[in-house]
Structures are given as C-alpha cells and as structure tokens.
N, C-alpha and C positions, 0 to 999 in steps of 0.2 A: 718734360725732357724726354725726345726719345732715348730710347734703348741704342747700344751698340751694333746690336742686333736689327733693328728697325732704320738705321742708317744702309746699313748694306743691305737690305730689301729696297731700298731705291735706289742703290747703286747703277750704272749700268752692264757690271759684271755680271752684277747678278740677275736682273733682267734680259740680258742677251748672250749670259753668257754659262749658263746654270742651265746644267741637262740633270734628265735620270742615265741611268745605263743605257736602258734601252733606246731612248730616243736618243744617245748620242749617236751609238749605232746606227741606227735607223739614219741619221745626218751624213754622213760618213758613205750611209751605201748609197741614198740619192746621188750623194755630190760624184760616186766611181761612176752611177750609172750616166748621169748629166753628162759626166766629161767623154766617155765612150762614144755616145750621141754624134755630141761636137764634133769628135773626129772624126767617124764618118763622114758626118753631111761637109765634113771641109774639104775631105776627099774626094766626095762624091764631087764638088764646087767646081775645082780643082780641074780635073778629069774633065768634065766638062765644058768648060771653057776654054780648055788647053793650055793652061797654067803650067807649070814645072813643079812637079811631085816629087818629093823625096824618095830614093834609090828604096831605102828602109821598108819603105810605105809600100812597094810593088806598084813603081812605075812601069810605061810600055804601053803596048796593048794586050786587053784581054786573054783571058786563057797562055794566049801565048808570053806570058812573063814578063815579056823586055828585058832590060837589064836589071831591073828592080829585085831580083830573086837575090836575100843575103845572103853569105858566107857563112859556113860552118862556124861556131866558137864567136861569134859574136852577141851570145844571149838568146838568139833567133835563133831556129832551127831550119837548116837549109833546104829542106823539101817542106814547104809551108802548102797548107792545104789553100785550095782555090774554092774559094764562095763564089754561091751564086751569082752574081756578078761578074766573076769570069778575074775578076784577084786575087791575089795571094789574101788568107785570111789573116786578122792581126789576131795576135795576141796581147791583151790589155792586160794591164797591172789591176790583180785585184786588193782590196781595200788595205791588207795586212801589208803587201806588198810597197801600197805608198806611206804606209805608215813608216813601215824600215824608213824608207828614204827621208821622210820629216825626220825619224827620230836620231838620225845618223847628220844629216845637216844640223840640225837643233844643237848635238853636243859639241859638232865643228864650232858652233859659232861658239859655245860657250869655253871652250880649250883656249880657241884666238884670243881669249879676252886674258888669260892669262898669260899671255905674251905683252912684249912691250911693242908698240907705245900704248897700247890700249890701258896697262894696267896702271901705268901713273894720269892717265886722264878721266877714266871708266873705273866705276865704281859694280858692284856685284849688280847693284839693283837693273842696273841698267841692261846688263846681260840677260836679266830674267825678264825684264819686260818684253826685249827682242824676242826673245822665244816664244814668248806667249803671244808675241803679233803674229809668228810664224805657223802657231799651233792654231789658233782662231780665224787667219787665213785659209787655212787648209782644211778648215768644216765645212765651207761652200766652194771652193776654190782645189782642182785637182791636178796633182805633178802633171799627171799628163798633156794637162795646159801650161802650169808654168812651172818652169823646174826649180829648186829646194836653193840651187846655190846661186841663181838669179835673185830671190826672192831675198834670201840672207842678210847680204849686204844692205839692200833696203831696208829693210826690218831695223836692222839693229840704229840706220843712220835714224831712222823716225822714233826709236827709240830712246835715242840720246839729247835730242829737241824735246821730247812731253818729260823724259823726266830732268830738265834743264841744261843739260851741259852745254847745246847749242855750237857747235862747232858747225862754220859752214860748209856746204860741199868738195868746194876747193881742198879743202882742209882736212878733212873726211877722207877724200881721194887720196889724197898723198899718205896719210896714214897707213893707207892699204900697201904701199911698196914693199915695207917690211915684213908682207905677210905671203908666205910659198905659194904659188896657185890666186893671189890675188891679186901681185903685183901689178898688174896691166889693167887692171881696172878703169876703165876711162868716165869721164862725170857723165857722159850720157848714157853708159848701163846702170850707173847710179840710181839717176833721177827717173830711167822711162818708167820701172814699174812704181813710182811713188806713190802714183793718185789710185794705182789699182788697187796696192792694199790697204792704204786709207778707204778704197770703199767697200771692202772684203771686210776691214774692220766696222766697217757703218759707223764712220763718222767719230769710233767712240773710243781714246786712248788709254783711259783710266784701267791700270793690274794692280788690284790691293793686293800685294805679297805677304805671304806670310811671316815673314821673318821679322818682320815692323812689331808681328804681336807678342812678339818670341823676347822682345824686349821686354814687355809690360810684364811675361811669367816670371819674366826674371825678378824684378822688384817685387812681386806678388813674393817671388819664393825667399828672397830677403827679410821679405815681415814674417813669413815664417818661423826665419831662423833666428832675429831678433827673438820671436816666440821661447823658441828653445835658451836662448842665451838668459832668459830671463825679464825682456823687457816685456812693460804693459803693452796688451795691443792696442790697433787703433782706433780710436775713439769712433768710428763709422759702426766695427761693430757691433752687435747687439746678443744682447741675450743668457751674458756672463759666461758664453763656451770657451774662452780662452783657456782656459785652468786642463778642462777637459781637450784640445787640440796639444798643448805642450804635452801635456802629461804622454799622447801617445806618441808624437814625434820624439819625445826622448826616449820611450821605451822602445820604440822602433829602428832609429839611427845610433843611437848611442851617445856621446859627447858634441858638440855643437859643431865643432873642428868638423868631425864626420859627417854630418851631416850637408855643415858647408862643401867640401868633398866631394858627396854627391850633388848636390846644387849646381854645382861648376860642369861636373863632366857631363851631368846631362847635357845643360846647358850647350855648352861647346859641339856636343856629336849631336844637337839635334841642327842648331845651327849650321853644321858643315851640311847635313842631309837639307835643310829648308833650301840650301843657295846652289845643293849639287843636283841629284836624282829626284827631289821632287819638284822641283823647275819642268822634268821634262816628262814628267807624265800626268797623268788623265784628272788626278785629284784638284786642279782648279776648275776644272769644267761639275766637277761634281760633289765638291765640299765648299764648306766656306773659309775663309782665310786661316778663323779662330781653330776650326778642326783640322785643319792641315797642320796646324801649330802645336796644337796637344799630341796632335798624331806620330807626329816627329819627338816630342819630347816623349810618348810613351814607348815609341820605340827604342831611347838612349835610355828609359828606366822608368819602365811601367810604374813604378813604386811612388816614386815622388811627382809623377803626372796624376797617378790617381789622389796619393793624400792634396794635392792640389786643387785639385775639382774638386773634391769632398769637404776642404775646407775653406773652400770658395764658397759653395751653393751653403752653407753652415752658415754663412752670414749676411749671405744678401739671397732674399726672396724669389721663389723660383715662378716662372712667367704664369700667367694665366690658361689654365687645361683649354679653355675656348681656343687657343689659338696651336692647340696641338691637333692630331689628325687623331680620329675616333679609337681607332685601335689603340693609342699609345697613351690616352687620359689618363690610364688606371697603373699605369707603370711609373715607377716612382724615377722622380727629374734625374736621379744622382749614375740609374742604370740606362736610362735614355741615354744621355752623356755619352755614358762610358763606350755602349755598343756602337755609338757614331762612331767615335774615336779608332775603337777598335779594328772598325771595317776600313775606315782612310788606312788605319797604316798597312791594314794589307795591301791595298794600291800602290803606297809608296813601299812597301818590300816586295813586291814582286814587279815593280820598277826596274826595268833594264839599264844601264847608267847610260850605255848606247849600244844601236846593231853594228855587228861588227863587221870590220869594212871587208870582207870577202862577203859578206851577203848584198851589203851595201853595192858594192857596185856590179854583182850577181843583177840584180833590178833597176841599176842605171843603164847597162845595157840592153837591158830587155824593154824600156823606158824610150832607147833610140826608133827604136819600130813600132813604141804606139802614141807618141808623142801628136799634138797638133802641130799639123804643119803652117798654120793662120798665126801661133803664137809661140813659134822657137826664137823671130828675131824682135824683141822687143821694143829696141830704139826704133827700129824701121816704124814697126808699130804704132808707137807713141808720138813719132813724126807725122805718120799720115794723120794721125786721129787729131792734132792738133790743127795739121793744115784741113783738118773737113774731108780729106779725101779717101784714098785707098790705099791697102798693104802696098800697091807698088810707088807711090807716091803721088797718084796723079789725081786731079783733082774731079772728083765725080759733076755730071752735066747739073745735073739737078741738084748738087749744091752750090754751085758757080753760081744757078741762078734764083738760089734763096739769097745768097751775098747781094747779087743784084738789085734785089727787089727790097731788100734791106733798107738800102746804101739810099736807094730813090727815097722812098719813103722817111727815112731822115732829116732826107736833105727838103721836103716837103715842109713836114713839119719843121722844120725851122723856119721855113722861112713863112710859114701862118705864125709862129710866133714872136720873131724878128722884126719881120717886112722882108722884102726880096733886097737881092745884092745893089749898091749903091752904084748910081751911074751919073759919069760926070758930064754934066752939059756943055754941049758946046755952045763958044759964043758967036754971036752971029758976026 
C-alpha cells in the first residue's frame, strides 16, 4: 500500500507546483523579463501599424513626445527619458512590485469571502483554492499582462466549481452586486479570462490544503490525551513504548485537563494561521501540506508539535535511507523532520498578511504606464479569439480562407461517405 508521501508525490501539485526557493525566484524573474519584451513588442507593432497607443505609454511622434507624456503624480515621472527609438522609456514593474500587487489582491479576495453572501455559500477551502489559483497563474504570467483585479474574480469562480459549489455564471455575477467595486461586473468580464487562467494552471485544478491534515493531527493528539488519562494504547502501537510516552507527557504537561487545553489552543491557533497568512505565503510552492500543517502547529505550540512528531515516529518505522538525499542519510529521522518544520515555520512567520494599501496603490499607478496594451481589454480579446480574428474584431483573410477550405473539405467527405444529394427526377 503506498504511503501518504508517495501519493502526494504522484499528484499534480507536487509535479507541477513544487519548487526550490532558487527555482521559484528564477521562474518569477523569467516571467517578468518576458512580460517586458511583450509590452515593448506590442507597442512597436501598434506604432508601425498606426494603431492607437495609450497616452500613458508615450503616443505621438518620436522625439516630440506627442501628447503621451504623463503628468506628475500618476505614478511615473513627468520627464521620462527618451529611448533610442525616440519614445519615452518605460519604467517596468520589478518582480517584488508584482508580488506586492498579487499579495494585495489575494488578501482582498480572502476579505471578500468574509462578507455576505459569500459566507453563506462558500467555505474557507474555496477561498484558499482561489488564492492558490492566482498565485500559480502569476508564476508564468505577469501583472503587466493581466491585471489581478480581472483575474481575481474569475479565479474564485473556477475555484467554487472545482470545490463543488457549482454556482452558475449568472448566479455568481449576481452575488457580486453587494461587493463594493465589483457591483458592475458583467458576465462577459467574468468569463473572458477563464480559459487564460485554465491554461496558466496547466489544466490541473487539484490543490492539497494543509488544513485537511490538521484534522488528522487533532485526532493523533486525542490519542495521546487518552494515553495520559490512563487508557490503553492503540493496538497498532508496537514495542511497548506507551508507558514511556505516558510518563513523558504527564511529567511535561501535568494533569490531563491541562494537556487537553494546550492541545485545543494549539489546534485552533494553527487552524487560523492555515486559513489566513499561510495561504498567502510561498509555503505551498516550497513544502508539502503535512510540513505546512506541522509548521503552523509548531508556531502555535512548539512543544505540542514536537511531542506529536516524536511520539508518532516512535511507533511508525522511518522511511528507508535510500529515499533520502546522500547528505541526510546519517541524520536521525526526527532531527531531519524537525529541521524542515522549523524552516517552513520561518516562511509562514515572515509572510505579511497583506501588502499595505498605500504601497499597492503606488504599484497600481505605475502599472498603468507599463501594462501590455494588447491585453488591457480581456472581453474584446476573448471575443476576437472566439471569432478567430484580431483584437479589433476583424477576421483575418488567412483565417477566413482556412475556414472556407475546411468547410468545402467537410462537404466533399460527406458526399463520399453518404453519396451525393438526392435530386428529384422530373417526369416526362
């Protein structure tokens, strides 16, 4: 029977969304650099074809600046330098600034879920899944291409379907009418980025949340509590170590009621962290759900977390050394696990609950001058894509020709298979 660890390593979350800190930082940097090139290429293409260029990006004629130089106070200096192409240089967002905006809108999404009617219809898991969809999406997509406000609502819509809520698109849009700033969201705006997000998620919707494992940890703590009360150990325990564990817990925590109070307090504190700041952190990309769960429990009460790990490892055989990295094979299993838990706890502890509204507003103003002009209007872009045409809605000549040839081919193949059309024979 496969272990829980083996099952997790076969999941899409581990295969697609698990990184080292170095790989995660590198991926975000590559995404940022690619977005910069896409913005420059889009502006160049629009200028060459004579299409309208947003004034914030420097429209008008080269060197003269036209009417595109922004005024002071809008997030970009009024006297921007002129580049080699004769147009104002663009001050792009850094990776850190992109994360400020992503973190802010993720925290806004979680705050929104605490309001009616979302509290009645959706649970905390749906909010956590939506946040993870956003964070996964922005690993390979930049906020300079897709604004988080446009992605946030659709990510929540996809998450509620993935987690079994099944509200229709119309019902979902109706529920937004009570949310300030989103009350005018249309059905087209909700659905426009849906396929883009699904592509960014690589068509994998499974999210393994650590809160589910915390419920199991609570049951394990209840087993230890029963042991302190004098009950017999579970039959699965081997080696006759229950007496040693009982004495250790009794000496350390005192009466069973005191141990129970410590366990309950640690559980609820860890649960609040897992449903809050942990969701907004990079822990999901760096650690397994069980490691995140134990790290939250460690921050709530390190003694309880340590005793849970030690007691569990005392009755469960450790994994074979052959599965471990060469530099860790000589290290005791308990020490290796506790080191990982402490490292994960540091990630959770330094994660801000949300970026400041002032800082997010500054980055948002700056974004107006470096966003991709081809992807500002997602509704229009989505409609054009469905028609197989361009952003302005026109169908390209090549696309129209392909459609005509495909239609004619289908008609010919249909005749070959079923014969030609029946023709009524005229009577003499």
